[in-house]
C-alpha positions as a Python dict, from the first residue, in 0.01 Angstrom:
ca = {
    (1, 'X'): (0, 0, 0),
    (2, 'X'): (-343, -130, 100),
    (3, 'X'): (-616, 129, 139),
    (4, 'X'): (-720, -43, 467),
    (5, 'X'): (-533, -100, 791),
    (6, 'X'): (-826, -256, 984),
    (7, 'X'): (-1177, -389, 929),
    (8, 'X'): (-1510, -415, 1108),
    (9, 'X'): (-1743, -707, 1037),
    (10, 'X'): (-2098, -575, 1082),
    (11, 'X'): (-2339, -859, 1147),
    (12, 'X'): (-2594, -995, 1395),
    (13, 'X'): (-2627, -1310, 1599),
    (14, 'X'): (-2694, -1626, 1396),
    (15, 'X'): (-2597, -1473, 1063),
    (16, 'X'): (-2291, -1695, 1018),
    (17, 'X'): (-2041, -1449, 1162),
    (18, 'X'): (-1847, -1726, 1341),
    (19, 'X'): (-1796, -1909, 1011),
    (20, 'X'): (-1698, -1591, 828),
    (21, 'X'): (-1449, -1509, 1102),
    (22, 'X'): (-1301, -1858, 1076),
    (23, 'X'): (-1255, -1816, 701),
    (24, 'X'): (-1102, -1470, 741),
    (25, 'X'): (-854, -1608, 993),
    (26, 'X'): (-735, -1858, 732),
    (27, 'X'): (-593, -1568, 527),
    (28, 'X'): (-225, -1502, 593),
    (29, 'X'): (-170, -1169, 764),
    (30, 'X'): (-540, -1119, 843),
    (31, 'X'): (-698, -1174, 1184),
    (32, 'X'): (-1043, -1127, 1332),
    (33, 'X'): (-1070, -1099, 1712),
    (34, 'X'): (-1428, -1203, 1779),
    (35, 'X'): (-1681, -974, 1941),
    (36, 'X'): (-1418, -746, 2091),
    (37, 'X'): (-1675, -487, 2205),
    (38, 'X'): (-1960, -709, 2321),
    (39, 'X'): (-2079, -564, 2655),
    (40, 'X'): (-2104, -916, 2804),
    (41, 'X'): (-1753, -1037, 2730),
    (42, 'X'): (-1430, -941, 2555),
    (43, 'X'): (-1381, -1112, 2222),
    (44, 'X'): (-1525, -1453, 2300),
    (45, 'X'): (-1756, -1606, 2565),
    (46, 'X'): (-1579, -1733, 2876),
    (47, 'X'): (-1269, -1522, 2808),
    (48, 'X'): (-1162, -1262, 3061),
    (49, 'X'): (-943, -1038, 2850),
    (50, 'X'): (-817, -958, 2502),
    (51, 'X'): (-462, -826, 2453),
    (52, 'X'): (-432, -786, 2829),
    (53, 'X'): (-748, -572, 2860),
    (54, 'X'): (-1039, -698, 3066),
    (55, 'X'): (-1397, -566, 3052),
    (56, 'X'): (-1337, -288, 3305),
    (57, 'X'): (-1030, -162, 3120),
    (58, 'X'): (-1213, -180, 2788),
    (59, 'X'): (-1511, 8, 2930),
    (60, 'X'): (-1286, 291, 3048),
    (61, 'X'): (-1094, 316, 2722),
    (62, 'X'): (-1237, 115, 2430),
    (63, 'X'): (-1012, 293, 2183),
    (64, 'X'): (-706, 153, 2359),
    (65, 'X'): (-831, -197, 2277),
    (66, 'X'): (-907, -88, 1922),
    (67, 'X'): (-546, 29, 1887),
    (68, 'X'): (-416, -307, 2015),
    (69, 'X'): (-635, -492, 1764),
    (70, 'X'): (-499, -282, 1477),
    (71, 'X'): (-142, -355, 1588),
    (72, 'X'): (-199, -731, 1615),
    (73, 'X'): (-153, -816, 1247),
    (74, 'X'): (-102, -667, 903),
    (75, 'X'): (-481, -638, 877),
    (76, 'X'): (-695, -699, 1184),
    (77, 'X'): (-1054, -643, 1286),
    (78, 'X'): (-1348, -773, 1484),
    (79, 'X'): (-1717, -861, 1468),
    (80, 'X'): (-1968, -593, 1566),
    (81, 'X'): (-2344, -630, 1635),
    (82, 'X'): (-2605, -358, 1681),
    (83, 'X'): (-2591, -374, 2062),
    (84, 'X'): (-2211, -347, 2094),
    (85, 'X'): (-2020, -39, 2213),
    (86, 'X'): (-2148, 256, 2001),
    (87, 'X'): (-1833, 459, 2070),
    (88, 'X'): (-1633, 218, 1860),
    (89, 'X'): (-1892, 206, 1582),
    (90, 'X'): (-1876, 582, 1532),
    (91, 'X'): (-1497, 575, 1519),
    (92, 'X'): (-1481, 292, 1267),
    (93, 'X'): (-1759, 419, 1044),
    (94, 'X'): (-1588, 758, 1016),
    (95, 'X'): (-1250, 600, 938),
    (96, 'X'): (-1205, 540, 562),
    (97, 'X'): (-904, 315, 634),
    (98, 'X'): (-1130, 77, 826),
    (99, 'X'): (-1288, -168, 581),
    (100, 'X'): (-1657, -239, 629),
    (101, 'X'): (-1782, -595, 578),
    (102, 'X'): (-2159, -631, 604),
    (103, 'X'): (-2293, -984, 662),
    (104, 'X'): (-2667, -1045, 622),
    (105, 'X'): (-2906, -1337, 647),
    (106, 'X'): (-3277, -1389, 602),
    (107, 'X'): (-3402, -1237, 931),
    (108, 'X'): (-3658, -1513, 989),
    (109, 'X'): (-3391, -1782, 961),
    (110, 'X'): (-3158, -1594, 1195),
    (111, 'X'): (-3440, -1535, 1446),
    (112, 'X'): (-3540, -1903, 1457),
    (113, 'X'): (-3174, -2007, 1483),
    (114, 'X'): (-3124, -1757, 1767),
    (115, 'X'): (-3421, -1894, 1961),
    (116, 'X'): (-3301, -2251, 1916),
    (117, 'X'): (-2952, -2156, 2037),
    (118, 'X'): (-3104, -1984, 2341),
    (119, 'X'): (-3306, -2293, 2423),
    (120, 'X'): (-3023, -2543, 2373),
    (121, 'X'): (-2726, -2334, 2483),
    (122, 'X'): (-2543, -2448, 2170),
    (123, 'X'): (-2397, -2148, 1986),
    (124, 'X'): (-2127, -2330, 1785),
    (125, 'X'): (-2109, -2680, 1640),
    (126, 'X'): (-1786, -2854, 1542),
    (127, 'X'): (-1904, -3213, 1566),
    (128, 'X'): (-2235, -3303, 1403),
    (129, 'X'): (-2291, -3591, 1643),
    (130, 'X'): (-2329, -3338, 1924),
    (131, 'X'): (-2600, -3138, 1750),
    (132, 'X'): (-2900, -3045, 1965),
    (133, 'X'): (-3220, -3025, 1760),
    (134, 'X'): (-3541, -2887, 1905),
    (135, 'X'): (-3838, -2692, 1772),
    (136, 'X'): (-3939, -2354, 1912),
    (137, 'X'): (-4265, -2163, 1942),
    (138, 'X'): (-4268, -1860, 1714),
    (139, 'X'): (-4347, -1531, 1892),
    (140, 'X'): (-4467, -1269, 1638),
    (141, 'X'): (-4409, -971, 1868),
    (142, 'X'): (-4054, -1082, 1950),
    (143, 'X'): (-3979, -1131, 1581),
    (144, 'X'): (-4105, -784, 1491),
    (145, 'X'): (-3885, -633, 1763),
    (146, 'X'): (-3589, -834, 1631),
    (147, 'X'): (-3660, -720, 1275),
    (148, 'X'): (-3693, -356, 1375),
    (149, 'X'): (-3363, -361, 1564),
    (150, 'X'): (-3156, -513, 1285),
    (151, 'X'): (-3321, -310, 1008),
    (152, 'X'): (-3270, 11, 1203),
    (153, 'X'): (-2902, -76, 1245),
    (154, 'X'): (-2866, -156, 874),
    (155, 'X'): (-3031, 172, 772),
    (156, 'X'): (-2799, 364, 1002),
    (157, 'X'): (-2491, 197, 857),
    (158, 'X'): (-2612, 242, 501),
    (159, 'X'): (-2672, 614, 547),
    (160, 'X'): (-2338, 667, 725),
    (161, 'X'): (-2155, 504, 435),
    (162, 'X'): (-2349, 705, 179),
    (163, 'X'): (-2290, 1041, 346),
    (164, 'X'): (-1918, 971, 390),
    (165, 'X'): (-1870, 838, 36),
    (166, 'X'): (-1756, 491, 144),
    (167, 'X'): (-1831, 147, 5),
    (168, 'X'): (-1871, -179, 194),
    (169, 'X'): (-1832, -545, 99),
    (170, 'X'): (-2173, -712, 129),
    (171, 'X'): (-2186, -1086, 185),
    (172, 'X'): (-2487, -1307, 247),
    (173, 'X'): (-2511, -1611, 474),
    (174, 'X'): (-2558, -1834, 168),
    (175, 'X'): (-2219, -1720, 29),
    (176, 'X'): (-2014, -1824, 331),
    (177, 'X'): (-1910, -2157, 178),
    (178, 'X'): (-1837, -2010, -165),
    (179, 'X'): (-1459, -1984, -191),
    (180, 'X'): (-1478, -1748, -488),
    (181, 'X'): (-1688, -1500, -293),
    (182, 'X'): (-1455, -1528, 6),
    (183, 'X'): (-1156, -1460, -217),
    (184, 'X'): (-1345, -1161, -353),
    (185, 'X'): (-1361, -1039, 6),
    (186, 'X'): (-985, -1091, 36),
    (187, 'X'): (-934, -881, -277),
    (188, 'X'): (-1158, -609, -132),
    (189, 'X'): (-949, -604, 186),
    (190, 'X'): (-636, -554, -25),
    (191, 'X'): (-452, -867, 84),
    (192, 'X'): (-269, -1093, -160),
    (193, 'X'): (-365, -1402, 40),
    (194, 'X'): (-629, -1634, -107),
    (195, 'X'): (-819, -1938, 15),
    (196, 'X'): (-795, -2277, -152),
    (197, 'X'): (-1099, -2399, 40),
    (198, 'X'): (-1339, -2296, 313),
    (199, 'X'): (-1326, -2372, 684),
    (200, 'X'): (-1480, -2713, 748),
    (201, 'X'): (-1452, -2721, 1124),
    (202, 'X'): (-1774, -2532, 1195),
    (203, 'X'): (-2093, -2717, 1103),
    (204, 'X'): (-2437, -2584, 1021),
    (205, 'X'): (-2641, -2631, 1337),
    (206, 'X'): (-3001, -2639, 1219),
    (207, 'X'): (-3020, -2776, 863),
    (208, 'X'): (-3386, -2884, 889),
    (209, 'X'): (-3657, -2682, 709),
    (210, 'X'): (-3844, -2418, 909),
    (211, 'X'): (-4154, -2634, 922),
    (212, 'X'): (-3964, -2880, 1143),
    (213, 'X'): (-3801, -2612, 1358),
    (214, 'X'): (-4117, -2416, 1445),
    (215, 'X'): (-4396, -2581, 1643),
    (216, 'X'): (-4664, -2329, 1544),
    (217, 'X'): (-4560, -2309, 1178),
    (218, 'X'): (-4912, -2229, 1050),
    (219, 'X'): (-4949, -1949, 1305),
    (220, 'X'): (-4608, -1816, 1203),
    (221, 'X'): (-4709, -1806, 834),
    (222, 'X'): (-5026, -1617, 924),
    (223, 'X'): (-4832, -1368, 1138),
    (224, 'X'): (-4573, -1311, 864),
    (225, 'X'): (-4848, -1255, 608),
    (226, 'X'): (-4963, -958, 815),
    (227, 'X'): (-4619, -800, 805),
    (228, 'X'): (-4581, -535, 537),
    (229, 'X'): (-4248, -669, 410),
    (230, 'X'): (-4225, -422, 124),
    (231, 'X'): (-4363, -129, 327),
    (232, 'X'): (-4661, -104, 95),
    (233, 'X'): (-4858, 101, 349),
    (234, 'X'): (-4595, 373, 374),
    (235, 'X'): (-4675, 731, 283),
    (236, 'X'): (-4415, 841, 25),
    (237, 'X'): (-4203, 1128, 151),
    (238, 'X'): (-4020, 1361, -87),
    (239, 'X'): (-4054, 1681, 113),
    (240, 'X'): (-3717, 1845, 183),
    (241, 'X'): (-3583, 1832, 537),
    (242, 'X'): (-3592, 2155, 736),
    (243, 'X'): (-3382, 2313, 1008),
    (244, 'X'): (-3502, 2399, 1359),
    (245, 'X'): (-3615, 2755, 1259),
    (246, 'X'): (-3486, 2899, 1588),
    (247, 'X'): (-3537, 3266, 1485),
    (248, 'X'): (-3914, 3206, 1485),
    (249, 'X'): (-3928, 3096, 1852),
    (250, 'X'): (-4111, 3324, 2096),
    (251, 'X'): (-4052, 3331, 2474),
    (252, 'X'): (-4263, 3482, 2749),
    (253, 'X'): (-4111, 3800, 2901),
    (254, 'X'): (-4051, 3644, 3242),
    (255, 'X'): (-4194, 3294, 3270),
    (256, 'X'): (-3979, 3014, 3134),
    (257, 'X'): (-4212, 2926, 2849),
    (258, 'X'): (-4108, 2930, 2485),
    (259, 'X'): (-4332, 2880, 2184),
    (260, 'X'): (-4200, 2695, 1877),
    (261, 'X'): (-4442, 2798, 1601),
    (262, 'X'): (-4559, 2573, 1322),
    (263, 'X'): (-4622, 2837, 1055),
    (264, 'X'): (-4984, 2915, 965),
    (265, 'X'): (-5094, 2809, 1311),
    (266, 'X'): (-5272, 3008, 1586),
    (267, 'X'): (-4967, 3231, 1641),
    (268, 'X'): (-5153, 3552, 1722),
    (269, 'X'): (-5355, 3393, 2003),
    (270, 'X'): (-5051, 3217, 2150),
    (271, 'X'): (-4839, 3535, 2139),
    (272, 'X'): (-5110, 3723, 2324),
    (273, 'X'): (-5140, 3443, 2582),
    (274, 'X'): (-4764, 3451, 2650),
    (275, 'X'): (-4779, 3827, 2705),
    (276, 'X'): (-5090, 3806, 2925),
    (277, 'X'): (-4922, 3532, 3130),
    (278, 'X'): (-4669, 3788, 3254),
    (279, 'X'): (-4905, 4089, 3238),
    (280, 'X'): (-4688, 4244, 2970),
    (281, 'X'): (-4744, 4392, 2623),
    (282, 'X'): (-4675, 4173, 2322),
    (283, 'X'): (-4373, 4383, 2227),
    (284, 'X'): (-4208, 4259, 2548),
    (285, 'X'): (-4198, 3904, 2413),
    (286, 'X'): (-3848, 3770, 2348),
    (287, 'X'): (-3797, 3691, 1980),
    (288, 'X'): (-3541, 3656, 1698),
    (289, 'X'): (-3334, 3396, 1880),
    (290, 'X'): (-3004, 3261, 1758),
    (291, 'X'): (-2868, 2928, 1879),
    (292, 'X'): (-2636, 3118, 2109),
    (293, 'X'): (-2904, 3344, 2256),
    (294, 'X'): (-3147, 3053, 2288),
    (295, 'X'): (-2893, 2850, 2485),
    (296, 'X'): (-2833, 3154, 2705),
    (297, 'X'): (-3209, 3188, 2761),
    (298, 'X'): (-3232, 2819, 2853),
    (299, 'X'): (-2952, 2860, 3107),
    (300, 'X'): (-3128, 3163, 3257),
    (301, 'X'): (-3451, 2961, 3284),
    (302, 'X'): (-3338, 2615, 3402),
    (303, 'X'): (-3698, 2495, 3448),
    (304, 'X'): (-3816, 2617, 3108),
    (305, 'X'): (-4079, 2443, 2896),
    (306, 'X'): (-4116, 2455, 2519),
    (307, 'X'): (-4428, 2384, 2318),
    (308, 'X'): (-4572, 2377, 1966),
    (309, 'X'): (-4934, 2381, 1852),
    (310, 'X'): (-5081, 2158, 1582),
    (311, 'X'): (-5358, 2291, 1360),
    (312, 'X'): (-5581, 2071, 1146),
    (313, 'X'): (-5407, 2033, 806),
    (314, 'X'): (-5706, 2162, 613),
    (315, 'X'): (-5750, 2471, 832),
    (316, 'X'): (-5376, 2532, 818),
    (317, 'X'): (-5362, 2503, 439),
    (318, 'X'): (-5651, 2748, 417),
    (319, 'X'): (-5477, 2995, 648),
    (320, 'X'): (-5158, 2971, 440),
    (321, 'X'): (-5355, 3022, 120),
    (322, 'X'): (-5537, 3330, 250),
    (323, 'X'): (-5240, 3494, 421),
    (324, 'X'): (-4966, 3415, 171),
    (325, 'X'): (-5132, 3377, -169),
    (326, 'X'): (-5476, 3536, -187),
    (327, 'X'): (-5447, 3857, 14),
    (328, 'X'): (-5230, 4157, -56),
    (329, 'X'): (-5015, 4232, 248),
    (330, 'X'): (-4667, 4219, 400),
    (331, 'X'): (-4687, 3841, 440),
    (332, 'X'): (-4783, 3778, 79),
    (333, 'X'): (-4567, 3587, -167),
    (334, 'X'): (-4626, 3775, -493),
    (335, 'X'): (-4377, 3578, -705),
    (336, 'X'): (-4525, 3244, -600),
    (337, 'X'): (-4874, 3388, -650),
    (338, 'X'): (-4788, 3487, -1006),
    (339, 'X'): (-4644, 3141, -1074),
    (340, 'X'): (-4956, 2971, -939),
    (341, 'X'): (-5171, 3179, -1174),
    (342, 'X'): (-4947, 3138, -1479),
    (343, 'X'): (-4823, 2777, -1445),
    (344, 'X'): (-5073, 2604, -1218),
    (345, 'X'): (-5375, 2793, -1354),
    (346, 'X'): (-5514, 2893, -1015),
    (347, 'X'): (-5827, 3102, -1054),
    (348, 'X'): (-5714, 3397, -842),
    (349, 'X'): (-5825, 3759, -876),
    (350, 'X'): (-5606, 3954, -1118),
    (351, 'X'): (-5499, 4183, -836),
    (352, 'X'): (-5438, 4046, -489),
    (353, 'X'): (-5734, 4201, -308),
    (354, 'X'): (-5738, 4374, 25),
    (355, 'X'): (-5962, 4202, 281),
    (356, 'X'): (-6210, 4491, 265),
    (357, 'X'): (-6245, 4460, -113),
    (358, 'X'): (-6369, 4101, -117),
    (359, 'X'): (-6743, 4170, -125),
    (360, 'X'): (-6750, 4071, -491),
    (361, 'X'): (-6533, 3764, -432),
    (362, 'X'): (-6788, 3482, -417),
    (363, 'X'): (-6770, 3161, -220),
    (364, 'X'): (-6770, 2959, -541),
    (365, 'X'): (-6467, 3156, -663),
    (366, 'X'): (-6294, 3097, -333),
    (367, 'X'): (-6360, 2723, -344),
    (368, 'X'): (-6226, 2697, -699),
    (369, 'X'): (-5908, 2887, -607),
    (370, 'X'): (-5852, 2695, -281),
    (371, 'X'): (-5904, 2359, -452),
    (372, 'X'): (-5641, 2460, -704),
    (373, 'X'): (-5404, 2548, -419),
    (374, 'X'): (-5460, 2212, -248),
    (375, 'X'): (-5379, 2029, -571),
    (376, 'X'): (-5067, 2243, -604),
    (377, 'X'): (-4969, 2152, -245),
    (378, 'X'): (-4987, 1782, -324),
    (379, 'X'): (-4739, 1826, -608),
    (380, 'X'): (-4527, 2080, -422),
    (381, 'X'): (-4479, 1863, -112),
    (382, 'X'): (-4397, 1566, -339),
    (383, 'X'): (-4113, 1761, -500),
    (384, 'X'): (-4289, 1787, -839),
    (385, 'X'): (-4286, 2166, -879),
    (386, 'X'): (-4018, 2430, -927),
    (387, 'X'): (-4158, 2632, -636),
    (388, 'X'): (-3993, 2594, -296),
    (389, 'X'): (-4183, 2433, -10),
    (390, 'X'): (-4252, 2741, 201),
    (391, 'X'): (-4262, 2695, 581),
    (392, 'X'): (-4615, 2838, 570),
    (393, 'X'): (-4742, 2515, 420),
    (394, 'X'): (-4465, 2261, 486),
    (395, 'X'): (-4604, 1957, 667),
    (396, 'X'): (-4615, 1991, 1045),
    (397, 'X'): (-4437, 1657, 1084),
    (398, 'X'): (-4141, 1785, 881),
    (399, 'X'): (-4133, 2111, 1078),
    (400, 'X'): (-4129, 1921, 1408),
    (401, 'X'): (-3854, 1691, 1282),
    (402, 'X'): (-3653, 2000, 1195),
    (403, 'X'): (-3703, 2142, 1543),
    (404, 'X'): (-3580, 1816, 1691),
    (405, 'X'): (-3236, 1887, 1546),
    (406, 'X'): (-3201, 2142, 1825),
    (407, 'X'): (-3460, 2035, 2083),
    (408, 'X'): (-3787, 1845, 2087),
    (409, 'X'): (-4083, 2049, 2221),
    (410, 'X'): (-4181, 1945, 2573),
    (411, 'X'): (-4545, 1949, 2466),
    (412, 'X'): (-4718, 1939, 2130),
    (413, 'X'): (-5062, 2088, 2187),
    (414, 'X'): (-5364, 2091, 1957),
    (415, 'X'): (-5553, 2400, 1855),
    (416, 'X'): (-5894, 2248, 1929),
    (417, 'X'): (-5782, 2177, 2290),
    (418, 'X'): (-5555, 2478, 2329),
    (419, 'X'): (-5704, 2619, 2653),
    (420, 'X'): (-5667, 2281, 2821),
    (421, 'X'): (-5314, 2231, 2689),
    (422, 'X'): (-5188, 2577, 2787),
    (423, 'X'): (-5345, 2538, 3131),
    (424, 'X'): (-5158, 2211, 3182),
    (425, 'X'): (-4836, 2376, 3065),
    (426, 'X'): (-4878, 2663, 3313),
    (427, 'X'): (-4951, 2412, 3589),
    (428, 'X'): (-4620, 2236, 3518),
    (429, 'X'): (-4446, 2569, 3569),
    (430, 'X'): (-4638, 2638, 3895),
    (431, 'X'): (-4804, 2944, 3742),
    (432, 'X'): (-5134, 3007, 3926),
    (433, 'X'): (-5448, 3125, 3744),
    (434, 'X'): (-5312, 3140, 3390),
    (435, 'X'): (-5517, 3348, 3143),
    (436, 'X'): (-5750, 3189, 2892),
    (437, 'X'): (-5623, 3200, 2534),
    (438, 'X'): (-5815, 3420, 2296),
    (439, 'X'): (-5997, 3307, 1985),
    (440, 'X'): (-5765, 3107, 1758),
    (441, 'X'): (-6001, 3107, 1460),
    (442, 'X'): (-5845, 3242, 1144),
    (443, 'X'): (-6013, 3557, 1016),
    (444, 'X'): (-6123, 3378, 699),
    (445, 'X'): (-6247, 3058, 861),
    (446, 'X'): (-6608, 3152, 790),
    (447, 'X'): (-6521, 3123, 420),
    (448, 'X'): (-6379, 2775, 479),
    (449, 'X'): (-6696, 2676, 663),
    (450, 'X'): (-6904, 2802, 372),
    (451, 'X'): (-6716, 2607, 104),
    (452, 'X'): (-6624, 2292, 299),
    (453, 'X'): (-6725, 1957, 157),
    (454, 'X'): (-6574, 1610, 118),
    (455, 'X'): (-6405, 1709, -208),
    (456, 'X'): (-6201, 1969, -19),
    (457, 'X'): (-6135, 1730, 268),
    (458, 'X'): (-6005, 1465, 29),
    (459, 'X'): (-5778, 1716, -147),
    (460, 'X'): (-5631, 1822, 188),
    (461, 'X'): (-5581, 1459, 293),
    (462, 'X'): (-5406, 1384, -37),
    (463, 'X'): (-5169, 1677, 16),
    (464, 'X'): (-5100, 1614, 385),
    (465, 'X'): (-5126, 1237, 411),
    (466, 'X'): (-4827, 1221, 649),
    (467, 'X'): (-4977, 1475, 891),
    (468, 'X'): (-5318, 1309, 889),
    (469, 'X'): (-5159, 972, 961),
    (470, 'X'): (-4887, 1080, 1206),
    (471, 'X'): (-5115, 1294, 1424),
    (472, 'X'): (-5445, 1111, 1387),
    (473, 'X'): (-5644, 1393, 1231),
    (474, 'X'): (-6001, 1318, 1132),
    (475, 'X'): (-6221, 1525, 903),
    (476, 'X'): (-6214, 1898, 970),
    (477, 'X'): (-6592, 1917, 1010),
}
């Protein structure tokens, strides 16, 4: 028994999908039914229905058409592009008995071919004497949009197959006239049928070199040279993903405002502002949410607003260092502190000092210890240490991405413009005369001011390159 009872051919326009379909249909017991879920038509252009289902019927129940396709032959399938019905994609990707065939082509070639087909109206060629040859003007912006769409689709498919433990048959445009490769596809599908030759009815439409098909060829080369094909400018990311951290959210007692903290931020000032907003004590704030209680709160406050506050990465790293590593208190992390001293050789006091006992703790000692912590952060966030990435110093971008698994904050404010941001938030909620937020400065910021220099700034930028880039942070001072 074959492990597949259907297939989906994942491709894009002008990748050779018509030719691949024609070759597949030459296999006994195997049939491909065109672009069955193209929003503009059913199966093929200028056809009104497929298996008795027109576009309206398919729109109402696409899975009914999918069932008819599966029943049409021993092994049946269809072509699917990134802009086809997503309901069907999810079903097929999650079905291990649906074979996945992934057809690719050099995206520049497919883009130029697509533009020529748009200009000539010729999407298939069966007689070379009818070929329409023109040259097009290359549009860099349109190509980048095309590239982003198809690459995003490919990444989505690749991840879905990885996470579900499935394998696909990959075939390139250049392999479509290789009978051995096509018979390899037949073997993958589990059919005994084989091809003795390839389909010769369909002809290649634009065999000329790109230089003859693109009017502004020199401009195209210059534009492509600016594209970072290998993503050389990316910031490597090895930081573990995080969840939404719902238990840390804080809601105002009455007003429909909820704060989604980014740890080591100006939490104390924001908590006080939320309480003052409703003229209530801070112990009246609503905290320790679960998903269930948070959804209930959202239903009780249908016009609610959520917000987070960004702090400069350097100031945030310093706050995390002081609160979690240096000082002795309920928020300290003694085991991590001991590891940092023993393994990472941080020059910390032998005993975690109380704030009042730091008169003998010199600025130069503080700078040395903080620099060591910043170097540790660079390794820690890159997954190079045995110590977990604590939320106190996890990158703000990763924390926000985790929150987005439940809900994206309505507003992401910045600490240096907090009064303005909170005022705008209150205005959205029709709250008159909101209070001014208190001082957000961390209690040890004077130490940071005293030791700050470009060496510290560079160390922070090395550790938090993604935050600096994603949020446009400049130097701290």
